[in-house]
C-alpha positions, 0 to 999 in steps of 0.5 A: 496499470493506473490511471490518474486523471489528475496527474494526466499520467495514462497507465500505458504511458507511465509503464513505458517511461518506467521501462525506459528508465533503466532504473530497477526499484524494488517494490516495498514490503509495506505494499503487500498487504491484504488489498493485493494478490501476493499479500493474501498469499503471504497470509495478510489481513485486514487486521494487520493493515488496521494494526500498521495503519494505527502504529504509523499514525503521527501523531498518535490519538486514541480512539473509541475502536482502538481494543478492536485492532490491539494484540 
C-alpha cells in the first residue's frame, strides 16, 4: 500500500476507492523496472533503468557519465 501525507491519502482508503471505482487500469509496462519484484523477474537491471531515464530526458543534455550507460 501507499501513503502520501502531502496528498492526505491513506493506503487503505485509496485501495478501497480503487476497488469501488469499477474501472480496471492495467499497470503500464514501464512500471516494472529494477526496483520491483516483477521487473527483476523479467530481467530488468539498473543499467536498463538508467538508459530509459536518459532517453526520457527532455531536453536532452549530455553529462560526464553518459559513456557508462551507452550501448
